[in-house]
C-alpha positions as CSV (number, residue, x, y, z in Angstrom):
1,M,-14.1,-20.3,38.9
2,K,-15.4,-17.1,37.3
3,Y,-12.8,-15.1,39.1
4,L,-10.0,-17.4,37.8
5,A,-11.3,-17.0,34.3
6,K,-11.4,-13.3,34.6
7,T,-7.9,-13.2,36.0
8,L,-6.5,-15.4,33.2
9,L,-8.1,-13.1,30.6
10,L,-6.5,-10.0,32.2
11,V,-3.2,-11.7,32.4
12,S,-3.3,-12.5,28.7
13,L,-4.0,-8.9,27.8
14,W,-1.1,-7.7,29.9
15,L,1.4,-10.1,28.6
16,P,4.7,-8.4,27.6
17,L,4.8,-7.1,24.0
18,S,7.2,-8.7,21.6
19,A,8.9,-7.7,18.3
20,S,8.3,-11.2,17.0
21,A,4.8,-11.3,15.5
22,L,3.3,-14.8,15.1
23,F,0.0,-14.4,13.1
24,E,-0.7,-18.0,13.7
25,Q,-4.2,-17.8,12.3
26,C,-3.4,-15.9,9.1
27,Q,0.2,-16.7,8.0
28,D,-1.1,-17.5,4.6
29,L,-1.7,-13.8,4.0
30,F,2.1,-13.3,3.9
31,P,4.4,-14.2,1.0
32,S,5.7,-17.7,1.5
33,Q,4.3,-17.3,5.0
34,Q,7.3,-15.2,6.0
35,I,6.5,-12.7,8.7
36,P,8.4,-9.4,8.5
37,S,11.1,-8.6,11.0
38,T,11.2,-5.4,12.9
39,A,12.6,-4.0,16.2
40,Q,9.2,-2.4,16.9
41,V,7.1,-4.1,19.5
42,G,3.4,-4.7,18.8
43,R,0.5,-7.0,18.7
44,D,-0.5,-9.2,15.8
45,L,-4.2,-9.0,14.7
46,C,-5.7,-11.4,12.2
47,F,-8.9,-10.5,10.3
48,D,-10.8,-12.4,7.6
49,D,-9.0,-10.8,4.6
50,F,-6.0,-8.9,6.1
51,A,-3.7,-8.8,9.0
52,I,-2.3,-6.0,11.2
53,Y,0.9,-5.6,13.2
54,Y,-0.3,-3.0,15.7
55,S,1.7,-0.5,17.8
56,P,0.2,-0.1,21.3
57,V,2.4,3.0,21.8
58,D,1.4,4.8,18.6
59,K,-2.1,3.3,18.5
60,K,-2.0,2.7,14.8
61,P,-0.6,-0.1,12.5
62,I,3.1,-0.7,12.1
63,Y,2.1,-2.4,8.9
64,T,-0.8,-4.2,7.4
65,V,-0.8,-7.0,4.8
66,E,-3.3,-8.1,2.1
67,K,-3.2,-11.0,-0.5
68,L,-5.1,-9.7,-3.6
69,N,-5.8,-10.9,-7.1
70,G,-7.6,-9.5,-10.1
71,E,-10.6,-11.8,-9.9
72,Q,-11.1,-10.8,-6.3
73,L,-11.0,-7.1,-7.0
74,Q,-13.4,-7.5,-9.9
75,A,-16.0,-9.3,-7.8
76,P,-19.0,-7.3,-6.6
77,H,-18.2,-5.1,-3.7
78,P,-20.4,-4.8,-0.6
79,R,-21.7,-1.4,0.4
80,R,-19.3,0.7,2.3
81,T,-20.3,0.7,6.0
82,N,-18.5,3.7,7.4
83,Q,-19.1,2.2,10.9
84,F,-15.8,2.9,12.6
85,Y,-15.3,1.0,15.8
86,E,-12.8,0.6,18.6
87,E,-10.8,-2.7,18.5
88,A,-12.1,-4.7,21.5
89,R,-9.4,-7.3,21.3
90,L,-6.8,-4.7,22.4
91,P,-6.4,-3.7,26.1
92,V,-8.3,-0.5,26.7
93,H,-5.1,1.5,27.3
94,E,-3.7,0.4,24.0
95,R,-6.7,1.2,21.8
96,A,-7.3,4.2,19.6
97,L,-10.6,5.7,20.6
98,L,-13.3,7.3,18.4
99,S,-13.0,10.4,20.6
100,D,-9.3,10.7,19.7
101,Y,-10.1,11.5,16.1
102,R,-13.2,13.6,16.8
103,G,-12.4,17.2,16.0
104,S,-8.8,16.5,15.4
105,G,-8.7,17.8,11.9
106,Y,-7.3,14.4,10.7
107,D,-9.1,11.7,8.8
108,R,-9.3,8.1,10.1
109,G,-7.1,6.9,7.3
110,H,-7.4,3.3,6.3
111,N,-4.2,1.2,6.0
112,V,-6.2,-1.7,4.3
113,P,-8.6,0.1,2.0
114,A,-12.3,-0.5,2.3
115,G,-12.2,-0.5,-1.5
116,D,-10.2,-3.7,-1.5
117,M,-12.9,-5.6,0.5
118,T,-15.2,-8.0,-1.4
119,S,-17.1,-9.5,1.6
120,E,-19.4,-7.9,4.1
121,R,-17.4,-9.2,6.9
122,G,-14.2,-7.9,5.4
123,M,-15.8,-4.5,4.7
124,A,-17.0,-4.2,8.3
125,Q,-13.7,-5.3,9.8
126,S,-11.7,-2.8,7.7
127,F,-13.3,0.0,9.8
128,S,-11.6,-1.2,13.0
129,L,-9.6,1.8,14.5
130,A,-6.7,-0.6,14.7
131,N,-6.6,-0.3,10.9
132,M,-6.5,3.5,11.0
133,M,-3.8,6.2,11.1
134,P,-4.3,10.0,11.5
135,Q,-4.0,11.1,7.9
136,A,-4.2,14.6,6.5
137,R,-7.7,15.0,5.0
138,Q,-6.8,16.2,1.5
139,N,-4.1,13.5,1.4
140,N,-6.4,10.7,2.3
141,Q,-9.2,11.7,-0.1
142,G,-6.9,13.0,-2.9
143,I,-3.3,11.8,-3.7
144,W,-3.5,8.7,-1.5
145,A,-6.8,7.4,-2.9
146,K,-6.3,8.4,-6.5
147,R,-2.5,8.1,-7.0
148,V,-1.7,5.2,-4.6
149,E,-4.6,2.9,-3.8
150,E,-6.3,3.1,-7.2
151,P,-3.2,2.5,-9.4
152,T,-2.4,-0.5,-7.1
153,R,-5.8,-2.0,-7.7
154,M,-5.4,-1.3,-11.4
155,Y,-2.1,-3.1,-11.5
156,I,-3.4,-6.2,-9.7
157,K,-6.4,-6.4,-12.1
158,R,-4.1,-6.5,-15.1
159,V,-1.8,-9.3,-13.9
160,Q,-2.3,-13.0,-13.1
161,G,-1.9,-14.5,-9.7
162,D,-1.7,-13.1,-6.2
163,V,-0.1,-9.9,-5.4
164,Y,0.8,-8.9,-1.8
165,V,0.3,-5.4,-0.5
166,F,1.9,-4.0,2.7
167,T,0.8,-0.6,4.1
168,G,2.0,1.4,6.9
169,S,3.4,4.7,8.2
170,V,6.4,6.1,10.0
171,G,7.6,9.2,11.8
172,H,6.2,11.4,14.5
173,A,4.4,14.7,13.6
174,G,2.6,15.1,16.9
175,S,-0.5,13.2,18.2
176,I,-4.3,13.5,18.5
177,G,-6.7,12.9,21.3
178,K,-6.3,12.1,24.9
179,G,-5.0,8.7,23.9
180,K,-2.2,10.5,22.0
181,V,-2.5,8.6,18.7
182,T,0.7,9.3,16.8
183,I,0.4,11.4,13.6
184,P,2.9,9.8,11.1
185,S,5.1,12.1,9.0
186,H,5.2,9.6,6.1
187,L,2.9,6.9,4.6
188,Y,4.0,3.9,2.4
189,K,2.5,1.1,0.4
190,L,4.6,-1.8,-0.7
191,V,3.5,-3.8,-3.7
192,Y,5.0,-7.3,-4.4
193,D,4.2,-9.4,-7.5
194,P,5.8,-12.8,-6.8
195,A,5.1,-14.1,-10.3
196,K,7.2,-11.4,-11.9
197,K,9.5,-11.0,-8.8
198,L,8.8,-7.2,-8.8
199,A,8.4,-5.0,-5.8
200,W,8.1,-1.3,-5.4
201,A,6.8,1.1,-2.8
202,Y,4.9,4.4,-2.8
203,W,6.3,6.9,-0.3
204,V,4.1,10.0,0.5
205,D,4.3,12.9,2.9
206,N,1.4,12.9,5.3
207,T,0.4,16.5,4.4
208,D,-2.5,18.0,2.6
209,D,-0.2,19.4,-0.1
210,A,1.9,16.3,-0.6
211,Q,3.2,15.9,-4.1
212,M,3.5,12.5,-5.9
213,S,7.1,11.3,-6.6
214,P,8.3,8.2,-8.3
215,P,8.0,5.0,-6.2
216,I,11.1,3.9,-4.2
217,S,12.8,0.5,-4.3
218,Y,12.3,-2.2,-1.8
219,V,15.7,-1.7,-0.4
220,E,15.1,2.0,0.2
221,L,11.8,1.2,2.0
222,I,13.7,-1.2,4.3
223,Q,16.1,1.7,5.1
224,K,13.3,4.1,5.7
225,T,11.1,1.9,7.9
226,G,13.6,-0.5,9.6
227,I,11.2,-3.4,8.5
228,D,12.5,-6.3,6.6
229,F,9.5,-7.8,4.7
230,H,11.6,-10.9,3.7
231,L,10.8,-10.6,0.0
232,P,13.0,-12.7,-2.2
233,V,14.7,-9.7,-4.0
234,E,18.3,-8.6,-4.4
235,K,19.2,-6.3,-1.6
236,N,22.9,-6.9,-1.0
237,S,24.0,-3.6,-2.5
238,L,22.2,-0.3,-2.7
239,E,24.0,0.4,-6.0
240,S,22.9,-3.0,-7.6
241,K,21.2,-2.5,-10.9
242,T,19.3,-5.7,-10.4
243,I,17.3,-4.4,-7.4
244,V,13.6,-5.3,-7.8
245,G,11.6,-2.1,-7.7
246,G,13.8,-0.1,-10.0
247,W,10.8,0.7,-12.1
248,Y,7.4,2.3,-11.7
249,P,4.2,2.6,-13.8
250,V,2.6,5.8,-15.0
251,F,-1.0,5.2,-16.0
252,F,-2.6,7.1,-19.0
253,D,-6.4,6.9,-19.5
254,Q,-6.0,9.8,-21.8
255,Y,-3.4,12.2,-23.0
256,S,-1.9,14.1,-20.0
257,P,0.6,17.0,-20.6
258,E,1.2,17.2,-16.8
259,K,2.3,13.5,-16.5
260,L,4.5,13.7,-19.6
261,A,6.2,16.9,-18.3
262,A,6.9,15.2,-15.0
263,L,8.3,12.2,-16.8
264,A,10.5,14.3,-19.2
265,T,11.9,16.2,-16.1
266,N,13.1,13.0,-14.6
267,I,14.6,11.8,-17.9
268,K,16.5,15.1,-18.3
269,A,17.7,14.8,-14.7
270,G,19.3,11.5,-15.5
271,K,17.0,9.4,-13.3
272,V,15.5,7.3,-16.1
273,A,17.2,4.4,-17.9
274,S,14.3,3.5,-20.4
275,V,10.6,3.8,-20.9
276,Q,8.3,1.1,-22.4
277,I,4.8,2.0,-23.5
278,Q,2.5,-0.8,-22.9
279,Y,-1.0,-0.8,-24.5
280,D,-3.8,-3.2,-25.3
281,R,-6.3,-1.5,-27.7
282,N,-5.2,2.2,-27.6
283,L,-2.3,2.1,-30.1
284,E,-3.1,5.7,-31.1
285,L,-2.5,7.1,-27.6
286,A,0.6,4.8,-27.1
287,Q,2.2,6.2,-30.2
288,K,1.4,9.8,-29.3
289,L,3.0,9.3,-25.8
290,A,6.1,7.8,-27.3
291,Q,6.4,10.6,-29.8
292,E,6.0,13.3,-27.1
293,I,8.6,11.6,-24.8
294,Q,11.1,11.7,-27.6
295,L,10.3,15.3,-28.5
296,Q,10.5,16.5,-24.9
297,S,13.5,14.5,-23.6
298,A,15.2,12.9,-26.7
299,L,14.7,9.5,-25.1
300,Q,13.2,6.9,-27.5
301,A,10.5,4.9,-25.8
302,T,9.6,1.4,-27.0
303,L,6.1,0.2,-27.7
304,S,4.8,-3.2,-26.4
305,K,1.4,-4.6,-27.0
306,S,0.2,-6.2,-23.6
307,S,-3.1,-7.9,-23.8
308,P,-4.4,-9.6,-20.5
309,P,-6.1,-13.0,-21.1
310,D,-9.9,-13.0,-21.6
311,S,-11.8,-14.1,-18.5
312,P,-15.6,-14.3,-17.9
313,N,-15.0,-13.0,-14.3
314,V,-12.5,-10.2,-14.9
315,S,-12.8,-7.0,-17.0
316,Y,-9.8,-4.8,-17.9
317,E,-9.2,-1.2,-18.7
318,R,-8.2,-2.1,-22.2
319,N,-7.9,1.5,-23.4
320,R,-5.5,2.4,-20.7
321,V,-1.8,2.9,-21.7
322,T,0.9,2.3,-19.1
323,A,4.4,3.7,-19.3
324,I,6.9,1.4,-17.5
325,V,9.7,3.7,-16.3
326,R,12.9,2.0,-15.4
327,T,15.2,4.0,-13.2
328,K,18.9,4.2,-13.1
């Protein structure tokens, strides 16, 4: 009987892989419980607070998904564990190993950030190597953490309702370790706000000297990844002006000549249709930004007071000013 049980377990681990992920235990983490479609074969892994569609060939996520909201992100966070572990639910030959990353020169880059976790179990689970990708060290600790993960959290804290976040990587820039874990050439994070029917994606080179560029549209992300995330947005025409994701936020906690110069460059290049300056309490900074945009680019930015609702459980960056840049 023990032999039969062991045989059945081995058979289940060696079942043919499929491009049709099921996520039977965690479908509620996906928008409208719609699972993305992709030709890439993998294994679906459910965790308490996130889900992973995992590539046994590349030994890293094809994509991950989280359902987040402002109250959740404002809750007390558990201590970061830093206890990376090999994913025991995967067959041994499909796992990334701790030894693969050791001495590789690459960070174990989280797809689902530990900073999003609000429970001890979720924090611990986020350190599964199934959630990691080989990421350039300065990229992981710099531009990705500060210009992608943190702005995503800041956006979610300011809006009402759930926001869905997909993260993944594509491309092949070599491999690390005996297990040959694929080093991706590009990283992405797709943010979808169903209440506003808005979606946009950060697209970043996986290099130490990567530069931040404006987010790309949902349609462009589908083209680049080959994954249809089944979001209810217009994607019939790449030239459609109604494509969701044709805007991106630029956050100002203080006056920044560098951010203004980059914005002015995009305006002068004909890439920007309009700029709206949203503020809560910091009208002085909002007015200064609007004046500088007009001086540097001749584009007249509009001002909009945007005050999130008071909540005993949520605090907001009320002095932050956000430039909503709508692209052509």
